[in-house]
KENUKOL-158082 format. One line per 10 residues: number of its first residue (from 1); their letters; for each residue x, z, y of N, C-alpha, C. Coordinates in steps of 0.02 Angstrom, whole numbers. Atoms other than C-alpha are relative to their C-alpha. Layout:
N
NUM	A	X,Z,Y,X,Z,Y,X,Z,Y  ...
END
This chain:
456
1	MTLTEKILAR	42,0,-60,0,0,0,43,0,63  -34,-3,-64,49,-22,181,-4,70,28  2,-66,-30,79,127,295,-70,20,21  68,-14,-22,-95,114,368,-45,14,-59  41,-10,59,-176,98,197,13,68,-33  -17,-64,32,-83,251,132,-30,59,39  29,-53,-40,-140,359,277,-76,2,-9  72,2,6,-320,301,264,-23,21,-70  17,-21,68,-321,326,75,2,77,-4  -6,-73,0,-261,505,99,-58,32,38
11	AAGRARVEAG	54,-28,-41,-390,536,236,-68,-9,-32  63,11,35,-526,468,122,-3,38,-67  -2,-36,63,-472,576,-25,5,-45,-60  -6,48,54,-430,425,-130,73,-15,-15  -69,17,20,-276,369,-226,21,-66,30  -18,67,-24,-285,192,-160,-58,-32,38  50,42,-34,-378,80,-37,30,-69,11  -23,68,-13,-368,-104,0,-32,-27,64  25,30,-61,-391,-208,156,-70,-30,-11  69,25,5,-574,-250,187,-50,50,-26
21	ENIWVNADIL	46,-51,25,-646,-95,104,-29,41,58  30,-47,-46,-767,16,200,4,70,-30  -12,-67,27,-720,199,179,-16,53,52  9,-57,-44,-763,368,251,67,35,9  -66,-28,-15,-611,441,338,-8,66,37  -1,-64,-34,-582,622,387,48,-1,58  -42,-1,-61,-514,646,563,42,63,2  -42,-58,-14,-370,760,606,-7,22,73  8,-15,-72,-389,750,796,-49,-50,31  41,43,-43,-522,682,913,19,13,72
31	MTHDICGPGT	-18,-6,-70,-467,649,1091,-51,-36,43  40,34,-50,-577,610,1239,22,22,69  -23,-14,-68,-555,611,1428,-58,-4,50  52,-5,-52,-648,616,1594,-42,-62,8  41,60,-6,-708,436,1585,-51,-4,-57  45,8,58,-781,433,1409,-28,66,-26  23,-64,25,-800,619,1376,-73,15,15  70,-14,-15,-966,641,1469,-49,-42,-41  43,43,41,-1043,493,1377,-1,22,-72  -4,-24,69,-981,557,1210,-40,65,-8
41	IGVFKREFGA	37,-64,2,-1051,730,1247,-75,-12,2  71,16,-5,-1218,654,1296,-28,-25,-66  23,25,65,-1233,559,1131,0,56,-52  -4,-57,47,-1176,713,1033,-61,45,6  57,-45,-11,-1313,821,1110,-66,-35,-19  61,36,17,-1444,686,1089,-11,-5,-76  7,12,71,-1408,655,906,4,63,-43  -10,-60,40,-1355,827,844,-40,60,25  39,-54,-27,-1460,935,958,34,34,58  -27,-30,-61,-1439,1024,1125,43,61,-15
51	NARVWNRERI	-37,-61,16,-1372,1180,1038,50,-10,-58  -46,15,57,-1264,1092,906,71,21,16  -69,-19,-8,-1086,1149,878,45,-57,-26  -47,52,22,-937,1032,862,29,17,-68  -23,-10,68,-860,1008,691,61,46,-4  -60,-43,0,-696,1095,737,26,5,71  -18,-7,-71,-659,1165,909,76,-2,11  -72,1,-6,-471,1168,873,29,-70,-11  -24,68,14,-461,983,829,-26,-51,51  23,44,-54,-541,913,986,44,14,61
61	VIVTDHYIFT	-44,-6,-58,-425,879,1132,-32,-38,58  32,31,-58,-499,843,1304,50,0,58  -51,11,-52,-389,773,1443,-33,-26,63  23,27,-65,-421,743,1628,56,-44,27  -56,43,-18,-321,590,1677,-19,-65,37  15,66,-26,-415,434,1733,-18,0,74  23,-1,-70,-516,460,1893,2,72,24  -11,-70,-15,-445,625,1953,15,12,74  -23,-15,-69,-355,622,2120,-36,-47,48  45,41,-41,-500,549,2217,-55,46,26
71	CSELARRNLE	55,-37,-29,-641,611,2327,-68,-21,-28  62,26,29,-770,521,2220,-43,57,-29  46,-50,26,-922,631,2186,-15,-11,-74  14,15,70,-953,541,2022,58,24,-44  -58,-24,38,-776,580,1963,-2,76,-6  4,-73,0,-800,762,2011,-55,24,-48  55,-17,46,-964,767,1915,23,-5,-72  -25,8,69,-878,701,1758,42,60,-21  -42,-57,16,-752,842,1766,-42,63,-12  43,-59,8,-890,971,1783,-37,-3,-68
81	VLRQFVAEQG	32,8,66,-978,901,1628,48,22,-55  -50,-20,49,-817,922,1529,11,75,0  -14,-72,-7,-787,1097,1596,-56,42,-31  57,-37,28,-962,1156,1549,-1,-5,-76  1,10,73,-949,1081,1374,54,40,-34  -56,-38,28,-780,1161,1342,-16,74,-4  19,-71,-1,-845,1332,1393,-54,14,-52  55,-8,47,-1002,1310,1289,23,0,-73  -23,9,69,-909,1256,1132,62,41,-18  -61,-37,13,-752,1361,1151,57,-44,-23
91	IQYFYDVTPP	-53,48,20,-640,1209,1134,67,25,25  -64,-31,-15,-460,1265,1129,44,-42,46  -47,42,-36,-368,1115,1200,-35,-42,53  29,34,-57,-436,1068,1370,52,0,56  -54,5,-50,-305,1004,1493,-32,-16,67  39,5,-62,-399,1036,1654,47,-8,60  -39,11,-61,-333,975,1821,-9,56,50  19,-50,-50,-415,1119,1915,50,57,5  -45,-58,-8,-299,1253,1988,-35,65,-20  30,-64,20,-326,1433,1927,-40,31,58
101	GARGWSFDPA	41,-34,-50,-464,1527,2019,-47,-45,37  45,47,-35,-547,1369,2086,-66,-5,-38  66,5,32,-733,1355,2053,-13,-70,-27  9,69,23,-722,1169,2031,55,-43,29  -53,44,-23,-609,1021,2059,-16,-31,68  8,33,-64,-583,956,2235,67,-28,22  -60,32,-25,-454,831,2293,-1,1,76  -4,-7,-73,-397,860,2473,37,-60,29  -33,59,-28,-361,694,2560,47,17,58  -42,-20,-56,-284,788,2707,71,15,-22
111	LGPLKRQHGP	-66,-15,26,-139,839,2596,37,-64,-21  -30,63,19,-109,658,2550,8,-7,-75  -3,12,72,-83,579,2379,67,17,-32  -67,-9,29,102,621,2357,15,70,-23  -15,-69,17,109,811,2353,-47,26,-54  38,-26,57,51,906,2200,-65,34,20  65,-31,-12,-133,952,2197,-34,21,-65  31,-18,65,-160,1001,2015,24,68,-23  -17,-65,29,-157,1162,1916,49,-7,-58  -51,1,52,-35,1211,1778,-23,-27,-67
121	RHAGICHVAL	25,27,64,-149,1153,1636,-3,-76,-1  4,73,-3,-151,973,1696,56,-31,-42  -49,29,47,-64,866,1564,18,-72,15  -15,70,-16,-70,691,1640,-34,-48,-47  31,54,39,-107,530,1547,-2,19,-74  12,-25,68,-179,567,1375,49,-27,-51  -41,30,53,-71,446,1274,73,23,2  -66,-30,-5,90,524,1338,-5,75,-8  9,-73,4,21,700,1350,-10,24,-71  13,-24,68,-39,711,1170,64,12,-40
131	PQKGHVRPGE	-63,-15,35,135,691,1095,38,57,33  -36,-53,-34,212,803,1228,-29,69,-15  33,-64,13,84,939,1192,-6,17,-74  -1,-15,71,109,931,1004,-63,-16,-39  62,17,34,-53,846,952,5,-63,-43  -8,57,45,19,698,855,48,20,-56  -41,-16,58,90,714,680,-1,-57,-50  -4,54,50,150,588,550,-50,10,-57  45,-2,57,27,544,414,-71,20,16  67,-22,-18,-127,602,511,-41,-56,31
141	VLFGTDSHTC	47,47,-31,-279,515,585,-21,27,68  20,-16,-68,-310,517,772,-50,-51,24  50,42,-33,-468,448,850,-2,19,74  3,-14,-72,-479,431,1039,-47,-48,35  47,43,-36,-607,365,1161,37,-40,54  -41,40,-45,-478,250,1238,37,-51,-42  -28,53,42,-413,84,1176,75,8,-11  -72,-8,8,-231,134,1202,19,62,-41  -14,-54,47,-246,278,1079,51,-23,-52  -47,28,49,-144,162,967,73,18,16
151	TAGAFNQFAT	-68,-21,-19,10,227,1062,29,48,-51  -24,-51,46,22,371,938,24,-28,-67  -27,32,59,62,247,800,76,2,-1  -73,-7,-4,241,268,860,24,58,-43  -18,-60,36,238,433,764,-21,-2,-73  19,5,70,192,364,592,-69,28,-13  68,-26,2,10,405,624,-50,-58,5  54,48,-11,-152,306,608,-38,23,62  31,-18,-64,-216,309,787,-36,-60,27  38,57,-23,-354,201,854,-54,22,50
161	GIGNTDAAFV	52,-14,-49,-479,191,996,-69,-13,-29  69,8,22,-665,212,964,-47,9,60  49,-5,-53,-823,205,1069,-32,69,3  32,-65,-10,-927,350,1133,-46,20,-58  46,-16,55,-1056,337,992,38,22,-61  -42,-20,57,-924,342,855,32,68,13  -33,-63,-16,-835,483,946,-49,58,-5  50,-53,6,-996,584,955,-12,17,-74  9,-12,72,-1017,562,767,59,41,-27  -59,-38,21,-838,622,738,-4,72,27
171	MGTGKLLLKV	5,-66,-31,-869,766,858,-46,46,-41  48,-40,38,-1014,823,750,16,8,-74  -10,-1,72,-951,783,575,73,2,-21  -70,1,19,-762,762,579,20,-60,-42  -16,59,41,-770,594,492,-30,-63,31  24,64,-26,-801,409,524,6,-53,-54  -2,57,46,-840,253,423,43,-55,31  -46,51,-25,-699,125,442,9,-55,-52  -24,53,43,-653,-43,371,76,0,0  -73,-1,4,-474,-41,309,27,-67,27
181	PETMHFVLEG	-25,62,-29,-380,-168,416,54,-33,-42  -58,35,27,-263,-302,352,60,19,42  -61,-19,-35,-83,-273,401,46,-60,12  -51,48,-19,37,-387,494,67,38,5  -65,-33,0,221,-347,475,47,-32,51  -47,24,-52,343,-361,620,69,31,-15  -67,-22,20,524,-352,565,47,-4,60  -43,-3,-58,636,-297,708,73,3,-23  -71,4,19,818,-347,687,44,2,62  -47,-1,-55,969,-315,798,-13,56,49
191	KLAPGVMAKD	3,-52,-51,979,-215,959,-12,-32,68  16,28,-66,912,-242,1135,63,-2,44  -56,7,-46,1037,-305,1263,-15,37,65  13,-33,-64,1059,-217,1432,-47,-42,43  48,34,-43,917,-259,1550,-63,-22,-36  58,17,41,797,-294,1406,-29,65,-28  31,-63,18,671,-158,1365,-55,-9,-53  53,1,51,536,-113,1239,-61,-41,24  56,39,-28,405,-190,1355,11,-75,-13  -16,70,14,494,-357,1330,-13,-17,-73
201	VVLHIIGRIG	13,10,71,479,-336,1142,-74,-14,-12  71,7,13,292,-314,1143,-29,-61,37  22,61,-35,266,-451,1274,20,-62,-39  -23,56,42,368,-568,1164,-47,-10,-59  44,5,58,258,-528,1014,-69,-25,20  67,22,-22,94,-547,1110,3,-73,22  -8,70,-20,160,-709,1184,1,-47,-59  -5,43,59,192,-776,1010,-65,-3,-39  60,-1,42,32,-722,921,-64,-6,40  60,4,-42,-89,-722,1069,-34,67,9
211	FDGATYRAMQ	33,-64,-14,-198,-586,1143,-54,16,-51  47,-14,55,-314,-602,992,33,-11,-68  -35,17,61,-181,-634,862,2,53,-53  0,-55,49,-197,-464,778,-68,34,-2  67,-30,-4,-384,-437,796,-20,36,-64  17,-47,55,-439,-291,685,52,-1,-56  -55,-5,49,-270,-288,600,46,57,20  -53,-49,-14,-136,-156,586,65,-37,13  -65,29,-15,29,-201,666,53,50,-23  -50,-45,28,165,-121,559,70,-25,19
221	FGGSGVAFLS	-67,18,-22,343,-119,627,51,28,-48  -53,-21,46,498,-110,520,64,-38,16  -63,35,-11,673,-179,502,54,46,28  -57,-41,-22,845,-114,548,-1,14,75  1,-9,-73,809,-133,734,-39,61,23  40,-59,-19,686,13,733,46,59,15  -46,-57,-8,832,134,719,30,2,70  -29,3,-67,894,77,890,-51,11,55  53,-11,-49,727,110,975,-14,74,6  17,-70,-11,694,279,1054,-74,11,-14
231	IEDRMTIANM	71,-16,9,529,369,1029,-41,-30,56  38,29,-55,474,313,1202,-2,-76,-3  2,73,12,522,133,1160,-56,-16,-49  51,12,51,411,142,1007,-70,12,28  65,-12,-32,269,216,1110,-21,-59,42  16,58,-42,279,69,1231,-24,-58,-43  18,56,44,270,-57,1089,-68,13,-32  64,-16,33,129,31,996,-58,0,50  51,-5,-52,34,57,1159,-36,-67,11  30,65,-17,6,-129,1187,-22,-40,-61
241	AIEAGAKNAI	27,34,59,-47,-171,1009,-71,-23,13  69,18,-15,-225,-172,1074,-3,-63,43  -1,61,-39,-174,-310,1194,6,-63,-43  2,55,48,-155,-418,1039,-62,4,-43  62,-8,37,-324,-359,975,4,46,-60  -11,-39,61,-252,-241,844,-44,62,-6  36,-63,13,-345,-96,764,47,58,12  -50,-52,-8,-186,6,764,70,-29,-6  -70,17,11,3,-2,768,31,59,-37  -30,-56,35,118,101,659,74,-14,-13
251	FPFDGRTAEY	-71,2,12,304,137,644,18,43,-60  -22,-42,56,399,207,495,24,68,25  -25,-67,-15,446,390,491,76,2,-8  -72,-9,6,628,433,524,21,64,35  -26,-61,-30,740,568,596,-21,9,72  22,-5,-70,692,527,776,-72,27,4  70,-24,1,508,553,733,-2,74,-15  1,-70,21,541,717,645,25,46,56  -29,-41,-53,649,784,786,-49,11,56  47,-5,-56,519,747,919,-60,42,-19
261	VEARTQLNNT	62,-34,20,366,807,824,12,74,-13  -13,-70,15,445,967,761,15,40,62  -15,-35,-62,510,1012,933,-64,12,41  60,-5,-41,342,979,1017,-53,46,-30  49,-45,31,232,1068,891,23,73,5  -26,-68,-7,346,1220,898,-6,25,72  4,-19,-70,352,1220,1088,-70,18,21  70,-10,-22,163,1212,1105,-41,41,-49  34,-41,50,119,1318,954,-61,-36,-30  51,38,33,15,1180,877,18,-6,-74
271	KRDYVPVEPD	-10,7,72,0,1137,692,67,-34,-15  -68,25,10,176,1110,626,9,-37,-66  -10,34,64,152,1050,447,-30,-70,2  24,69,4,132,865,412,34,-33,-60  -29,38,56,165,739,273,2,-73,21  -5,70,-21,231,569,331,-14,-47,-58  7,51,52,199,408,237,60,-46,2  -57,45,7,338,298,172,-25,-67,-26  22,67,23,325,110,141,9,-10,-75  -5,19,70,291,49,-36,37,-66,-7
281	RDQKFVAELV	-34,64,11,390,-92,-112,-49,-58,-10  48,53,15,232,-187,-159,-51,-9,56  46,8,-56,156,-191,15,-24,-73,6  27,67,-9,42,-339,48,-17,-9,74  12,15,-70,45,-414,222,-36,-66,7  36,62,-12,-71,-545,291,45,-49,38  -48,42,-36,73,-610,399,62,41,14  -63,-34,-16,254,-570,439,37,-40,53  -35,32,-55,356,-606,595,65,37,12  -65,-29,-13,541,-576,623,15,-5,75
291	VELDRLEPLV	-18,-1,-70,594,-524,799,73,20,6  -71,-13,-9,779,-536,839,10,31,70  -2,-37,-63,798,-403,973,57,-22,45  -58,18,-41,970,-458,1030,-6,-68,33  10,66,-30,903,-630,1074,-55,-1,53  54,-3,-48,761,-571,1185,27,2,72  -15,-2,-72,762,-592,1375,-56,37,36  55,-30,-39,664,-503,1512,-58,-48,8  60,42,-2,486,-569,1507,-50,26,51  55,-18,-46,337,-570,1624,-64,-32,-26
301	ACPPDPSRCK	65,27,19,155,-588,1574,-37,-20,64  33,26,-60,70,-698,1704,-75,7,-6  73,-5,3,-114,-680,1750,-29,-64,-28  45,-58,1,-247,-681,1687,0,40,-65  1,-42,60,-198,-607,1517,71,12,-24  -68,-20,20,-49,-523,1432,37,-48,-44  -34,48,45,-11,-670,1317,36,-56,37  -29,56,-38,42,-788,1457,71,18,24  -67,-25,-14,225,-740,1447,50,-55,16  -56,44,-19,371,-825,1532,61,42,13
311	RAAELGDVKL	-62,-35,-15,552,-779,1558,2,17,75  -4,-20,-70,579,-681,1718,45,-48,39  -48,43,-33,724,-797,1757,-30,-66,25  30,63,-21,608,-947,1773,-57,10,49  54,-15,-46,485,-861,1891,25,22,68  -31,-22,-63,602,-834,2038,-34,-23,63  35,26,-59,491,-933,2155,-65,38,14  63,-37,-9,345,-812,2135,12,59,47  -7,-54,-49,337,-704,2292,-51,55,-14  41,-58,16,264,-530,2277,-19,39,62
321	DRAYIGSCTG	21,-45,-54,167,-411,2389,10,73,-17  -1,-70,21,178,-252,2286,32,7,-68  -25,-18,66,264,-168,2141,-30,67,-20  32,-61,24,188,-31,2033,35,23,-64  -34,-30,57,278,85,1912,-41,60,-24  41,-54,25,168,195,1804,-39,-19,-61  46,8,56,34,208,1668,29,28,-65  -23,-23,66,45,260,1485,53,-46,-27  -48,49,24,147,103,1457,67,6,36  -62,3,-39,274,117,1598,12,58,47
331	GKASDFVECA	-8,-57,-44,264,291,1673,37,58,-33  -37,-52,35,374,388,1552,68,12,33  -63,-18,-32,538,472,1600,52,-56,-7  -50,53,12,646,336,1522,-16,-62,41  19,57,-41,547,204,1618,26,7,71  -24,-12,-68,589,284,1785,76,2,4  -74,1,1,771,307,1734,25,-72,5  -21,71,-3,785,119,1706,-13,-29,69  12,21,-69,706,90,1876,55,25,45  -53,-29,-41,833,207,1953,67,-35,-10
341	RILRGRTVAI	-62,36,14,973,111,1869,6,-62,45  1,59,-43,920,-41,1969,-1,19,74  13,-16,-70,867,46,2130,54,44,32  -52,-45,-27,1016,163,2149,42,-36,53  -38,30,-54,1094,123,2318,-31,-61,31  34,59,-27,966,-13,2355,-66,21,31  64,-14,-32,802,-24,2451,-50,-53,-20  52,48,19,639,-104,2399,-20,-42,60  20,46,-53,580,-254,2499,-75,-4,7  73,0,-2,395,-232,2460,-25,70,-14
351	ETFGVPATPE	27,-67,14,280,-81,2449,0,12,-75  -9,-16,71,315,4,2284,-27,70,-14  31,-63,18,213,142,2202,28,25,-66  -23,-31,61,275,263,2070,-46,56,-21  47,-51,26,154,365,1963,24,24,-68  -22,-28,65,235,473,1827,-60,14,-45  55,-7,47,130,487,1670,-23,72,-8  17,-70,12,136,677,1654,39,45,48  -38,-48,-40,191,832,1751,70,11,-29  -66,-8,29,334,846,1628,47,-55,23
361	VVADLQRTYW	-42,55,-25,397,675,1683,20,15,72  -16,-18,-69,387,733,1864,57,50,1  -52,-53,2,490,888,1823,66,-28,-24  -63,30,25,618,788,1724,35,-40,55  -29,43,-52,644,665,1867,26,42,58  -20,-41,-57,657,804,1996,58,47,-14  -55,-46,16,785,908,1903,59,-33,-35  -54,36,33,893,773,1822,42,-36,52  -43,29,-51,1042,725,1928,38,-60,-27  -43,58,13,1132,559,1932,49,0,59
371	GEKTIWEILT	-46,-10,-56,1285,597,2036,-25,57,43  21,-53,-46,1234,697,2189,-75,1,13  72,4,-11,1051,647,2185,-39,5,-65  43,1,58,908,676,2066,-28,-71,-8  32,65,11,820,527,1988,-56,-10,50  56,3,-48,671,568,2099,26,-21,69  -28,16,-66,780,561,2255,26,-71,3  -23,69,1,858,397,2203,-58,-48,11  58,43,-6,686,321,2188,-31,4,69  31,-6,-66,615,392,2349,46,-26,55
381	DAGVQMTENP	-47,26,-49,774,350,2446,-1,-77,1  4,73,3,751,171,2387,-65,-26,30  63,20,-31,577,171,2465,-60,1,-46  57,-5,46,469,203,2312,-44,59,21  48,-53,-15,312,304,2353,-17,36,-65  8,-38,62,321,434,2214,-52,56,10  50,-54,-3,170,547,2182,15,53,-51  -7,-56,46,177,718,2102,-65,14,-38  65,-7,32,0,694,2038,-8,-51,-56  2,48,56,12,612,1866,-71,-17,-20
391	SCAACLGGPP	65,23,24,-137,508,1813,5,-74,-16  2,72,12,-190,334,1762,1,-39,66  -3,29,-67,-209,298,1949,-26,-71,1  25,67,-12,-220,113,1990,1,-45,-62  0,41,60,-194,51,1812,-70,-24,-18  69,17,15,-382,54,1791,-40,-12,63  35,11,-63,-423,17,1972,-23,65,31  24,-64,-23,-527,171,2004,-38,-4,65  35,-4,-64,-623,229,2158,44,-28,56  -38,32,-54,-571,152,2326,60,40,25
401	DTFGRIDKPL	-56,-39,-27,-457,298,2373,53,17,-53  -49,-11,53,-357,291,2210,69,-22,24  -69,14,-20,-169,296,2240,25,-65,-32  -28,63,24,-93,122,2225,-51,-54,-15  52,49,15,-260,34,2201,8,-62,43  -5,63,-37,-258,-150,2252,-68,-17,29  63,11,-34,-395,-174,2380,-6,-69,32  -1,67,-28,-347,-349,2435,25,-49,-53  -26,49,49,-303,-512,2344,76,-7,3  -73,-2,-2,-120,-462,2331,29,-25,-65
411	RCISTTNRNF	-37,18,60,11,-516,2206,46,59,-17  -35,-61,20,80,-367,2111,36,-8,-66  -34,-4,64,210,-343,1975,-3,72,-22  19,-67,22,171,-193,1868,25,16,-71  -19,-22,67,229,-91,1718,-60,18,-43  61,-17,36,48,-70,1663,-11,-47,-59  11,35,63,-32,-148,1509,-49,-58,3  51,53,-3,-170,-265,1569,1,-34,68  0,38,-63,-180,-401,1699,-62,-44,7  63,37,-7,-360,-460,1681,-24,4,73
421	PGRMGHKDAE	26,-2,-69,-448,-503,1846,-38,65,14  33,-61,-20,-502,-344,1935,27,63,-33  -25,-58,38,-402,-230,1820,27,55,46  -30,-50,-44,-308,-143,1962,-36,5,67  39,-4,-61,-444,-161,2093,-33,-65,18  30,62,-26,-479,-323,2186,0,-54,-54  7,49,54,-543,-460,2071,43,-62,11  -42,59,-13,-436,-593,2156,75,17,4  -71,-19,1,-273,-494,2146,33,-31,-62  -38,27,56,-138,-571,2036,47,53,-26
431	IYLASPATVA	-40,-53,30,-57,-448,1915,49,-31,-50  -53,22,46,109,-487,1830,26,62,-37  -23,-57,40,159,-371,1688,73,-9,-20  -71,4,16,342,-331,1659,27,69,-17  -34,-63,15,465,-197,1605,16,37,64  -21,-38,-59,516,-57,1724,62,-30,33  -61,29,-29,686,-140,1747,-17,-63,40  20,62,-35,606,-307,1794,-40,15,62  39,-19,-58,482,-223,1910,45,27,55  -46,-27,-50,622,-128,1998,41,-55,33
441	ASAVTGRITD	-40,55,-28,729,-283,2019,-43,-44,45  45,41,-40,580,-380,2085,-20,35,64  16,-37,-61,539,-241,2208,56,-6,51  -57,6,-45,713,-258,2281,2,-68,34  -5,68,-27,704,-447,2305,-65,-25,31  64,24,-25,519,-466,2342,-27,-61,-36  23,55,43,501,-599,2208,18,17,-72  -14,-16,70,501,-597,2018,73,-14,-15  -73,3,7,681,-563,1968,22,26,-69  -31,-22,62,779,-550,1806,45,59,17
451	PRQFLG	-38,-60,-18,850,-372,1811,73,-4,-19  -69,3,23,1011,-423,1725,48,-19,56  -45,18,-54,1079,-491,1888,22,61,40  -20,-61,-33,1087,-311,1951,42,46,-44  -37,-42,47,1175,-243,1798,70,-29,-11  -68,26,2,1362,-261,1809,35,11,-66
END
């Protein structure tokens, strides 16, 4: 069996499953957030009863991350719905943005978007926060009301996004009926060259198979090249599996996985035992693709979808209005370090926004020195508008006062994951997707730029 099949077989209490079978799967974790949580709660109460109890209050994780740092009354209402439900059910893991002692959430526009306005429980973007807070474990099943839940596949886990109705059913029963997906195998060979990042790997794959090339399939990654990818590299690649239509992405278990998971579960006092899955020799794949990492170049996905990939070097004539660094895809600590590598001693030529994925990323950037300056100072000295309020921010557009939101038909290069019309705000804005290194280089020149020209 493939890695995905082995996890699903275990979760179904069976010795073996095959692609195409419909099976009942037991969930290990259900994650929801401020956008989908209220809808999920509404369906749960409608179908199970106003006084129904959740299946397991310690296995539901609720995160506030999407529409948070805004004056929107609707966004504030969503947070209140979550807060009331958590209190009613006694849910253990609620990462609330609200400061201690506050009666409810309120964003103060007078303080501006850059200075911290959240409480100590705020965890930031769910797909980065869940691993950091010790909620992902190899061999387990994670359901989340967000399509980029597949990010956790980096940890040898079956992780997939589901809708509010399915999530409500899981909330009440702890299980879900699934069709076992076919598996595509992506063999990674070699090692990435300087200036080429994990984002370039996944853009290369999506460019080759198309934005629907893995529809309802598992994308399994293997090969000797995996050993050269950091955990955050793997998260970036798994994150955008949904941009190829995949049901999930999954990486093999190794020492890097074990080191990260064991450290995070111990730090946060979450469940520490897990059983990873190893690949079988008789795995059956519906397709296989070899990716030679050392031959890849910096890529850019041109609008209007992530599959329209071209080499950054051939897009030098494309002038830009804005650069954006952030999201679950490109807002991790390593992403900002690569930006700093380019921006150190330079100044951006266009307005550039930086939104760290989690408070931990903010802290890392503010306390890690490169010479006499912190990474945060290198970025701000270069002209990047860095916020201390981690969230999805403009990746999903959001209310009009969302930090970094595109309100005009601008041309933006971004580390985010989607460039469909209207994704970051204005429907006529042009969004180009690229790695943090390419975004930083392009911010310096004001046009799409291959970052390798800045690396000596």
